[in-house]
C-alpha positions in Angstrom: 0.0 0.0 0.0 1.3 3.4 -1.0 1.5 6.6 1.1 -1.7 8.2 -0.3 -3.8 5.0 0.2 -2.3 4.7 3.7 -3.5 8.2 4.5 -6.9 7.3 3.2 -7.1 4.2 5.4 -6.2 6.3 8.5 -9.2 8.6 7.5 -11.4 5.5 7.4 -11.7 5.8 3.6 -10.9 3.4 0.8 -10.7 3.4 -3.0 -13.9 2.1 -4.6 -14.1 -0.2 -7.6 -14.0 1.3 -11.1 -16.8 0.7 -13.6 -16.5 0.4 -17.4 -18.0 3.2 -19.5 -21.1 2.3 -21.5 -19.5 3.3 -24.8 -16.0 2.5 -26.2 -15.7 6.1 -27.5 -14.6 7.4 -24.1 -12.5 6.4 -21.1 -12.1 7.5 -17.5 -8.5 8.8 -18.0 -6.1 9.9 -20.7 -2.4 10.5 -20.1 -0.5 13.0 -22.2 3.1 13.2 -21.2 3.2 13.7 -17.4 -0.4 15.0 -17.2 -3.4 12.8 -16.5 -6.8 14.1 -17.6 -9.8 12.6 -16.0 -13.3 12.4 -17.5 -16.2 13.8 -15.5 -16.9 11.6 -12.4 -20.5 12.0 -11.4 -22.9 10.5 -8.9 -25.4 9.1 -11.4 -23.8 6.2 -13.2 -23.0 3.5 -10.7 -23.1 2.7 -7.0 -21.1 5.3 -5.0 -19.1 5.2 -1.8 -20.1 6.9 1.5 -23.8 6.1 1.2 -24.5 9.3 -0.6 -27.6 10.8 -2.2 -26.8 10.2 -5.8 -29.7 11.9 -7.5 -31.5 15.3 -7.2 -31.0 19.0 -7.1 -28.9 20.8 -4.5 -31.0 23.4 -2.8 -34.1 21.4 -3.6 -34.3 17.7 -2.5 -30.5 17.5 -1.7 -29.0 19.6 1.1 -25.7 21.5 0.8 -24.1 19.1 3.3 -25.3 16.0 1.5 -23.9 17.5 -1.8 -20.5 18.1 0.0 -20.3 14.4 0.8 -21.2 13.6 -2.8 -18.2 15.6 -4.0 -16.0 13.7 -1.5 -17.3 10.4 -2.9 -16.7 11.6 -6.5 -13.1 12.4 -5.5 -12.7 8.8 -4.3 -14.0 7.5 -7.6 -11.5 9.8 -9.4 -8.7 8.3 -7.4 -9.9 4.8 -8.4 -9.6 5.9 -12.0 -6.1 7.3 -11.4 -5.0 4.1 -9.8 -6.4 2.1 -12.6 -4.6 4.3 -15.2 -1.2 4.6 -13.6 -1.0 1.8 -11.1 -0.4 3.7 -7.9 -1.8 7.0 -6.4 1.8 7.8 -5.4 2.5 8.4 -9.0 0.5 11.7 -8.7 2.9 14.6 -8.0 0.3 17.3 -7.7 -3.4 18.1 -8.2 -3.5 20.6 -11.0 -7.1 21.5 -11.6 -10.7 20.4 -10.7 -13.8 21.5 -12.6 -17.0 20.8 -10.7 -20.6 21.0 -12.0 -23.5 21.1 -9.5 -27.0 20.1 -10.4 -28.9 22.8 -8.4 -32.0 24.8 -8.0 -32.0 28.2 -9.7 -31.5 30.2 -6.5 -28.7 28.0 -5.1 -25.4 29.9 -5.3 -23.0 28.0 -3.0 -21.5 25.7 -5.6 -18.0 26.4 -4.3 -18.9 24.9 -0.9 -20.3 21.8 -2.5 -17.1 21.1 -4.6 -15.0 21.7 -1.5 -16.0 18.1 -0.6 -13.5 17.0 -3.3 -11.0 19.9 -2.9 -10.7 19.4 0.8 -9.9 15.7 0.4 -7.3 16.2 -2.3 -5.7 19.0 -0.2 -5.6 16.8 2.9 -4.1 13.9 1.0 -1.4 15.7 -1.1 -0.8 18.6 1.3 -0.5 22.4 1.0 2.2 22.4 -1.7 0.8 19.7 -4.1 -2.8 19.4 -3.0 -3.8 23.0 -3.6 -5.2 23.4 -7.1 -6.8 25.6 -9.6 -10.6 25.1 -9.7 -14.0 26.1 -11.1 -17.3 25.3 -9.5 -20.5 26.0 -11.4 -24.2 25.4 -11.1 -26.1 23.9 -14.0 -29.7 23.1 -14.8 -29.2 19.3 -15.1 -26.8 16.4 -15.3 -27.0 13.0 -17.0 -29.4 10.6 -15.1 -30.2 13.4 -12.7 -26.8 13.1 -10.9 -26.2 15.6 -8.0 -22.8 16.6 -9.4 -19.9 15.8 -11.7 -16.2 16.6 -11.4 -13.4 16.6 -13.9 -9.7 16.7 -13.0 -6.1 17.1 -14.2 -3.1 15.7 -12.4 0.6 16.0 -12.8 2.5 12.7 -12.6 6.0 11.9 -11.3 8.1 10.7 -14.3 8.6 6.9 -14.6 12.0 5.8 -13.3 14.0 2.8 -14.5 14.6 0.4 -11.7 18.2 0.0 -10.6 18.2 -3.7 -11.5 17.3 -2.9 -15.0 20.1 -0.4 -15.3 22.6 -2.9 -13.9 21.3 -5.6 -16.2 22.0 -3.3 -19.2 25.6 -2.6 -18.3 27.2 -5.8 -19.6 25.6 -5.4 -23.0 26.8 -1.8 -23.1 30.4 -2.9 -22.3 30.3 -5.6 -24.9 29.0 -3.1 -27.5 31.8 -0.7 -26.7 34.5 -3.4 -27.0 33.1 -4.5 -30.4 33.2 -0.9 -31.7 36.8 -0.5 -30.6 37.8 -3.8 -32.3 36.1 -2.7 -35.6 37.8 0.7 -35.3 41.3 -0.9 -34.8 40.8 -3.2 -37.8 39.6 -0.3 -40.0 42.7 1.7 -39.0 45.1 -1.2 -39.7 43.7 -1.7 -43.2 44.2 1.9 -44.2 47.4 2.7 -46.1 49.8 5.0 -44.3 50.4 8.4 -45.8 54.0 9.0 -47.0 
């Protein structure tokens, strides 16, 4: 278990299972260089952790506090997708940006407090330097399947490192190649006529 999952465990939380997307034209995460882009993770597509209210409008049939827990649950699902994509949450160097969409009543204007459910969790897990992120939190008229909210995210990854064993294993081959090049060079030089 890595450091981040260890912190989650101490908080009484765990990574939920991931669920396949209904269409092959999209996926939960796409990596470009050392950036990982996550699709929207909402409350309406599959069973969610933390026994949340998955459907409804905030400021209507869903309270602000219930929606805050929904955002926290969405963050856990985002971490499940990260783990599936890169193998370990410790690969994440920093949280770059979150974009939260809240399905809310027309007069509800505390979207930022709702999305804090996700932001607070990422901040607590990755700390002040790497957990603080850029963010948008907006209210919208509706979400697919009547979900309470949906959050997208972008994360910077640590670069992959070559294990020391792999480096050591390559050294004999490199030495052999260097010796071969030297031999060829000597033979080539021997065959050349000397200048008078």
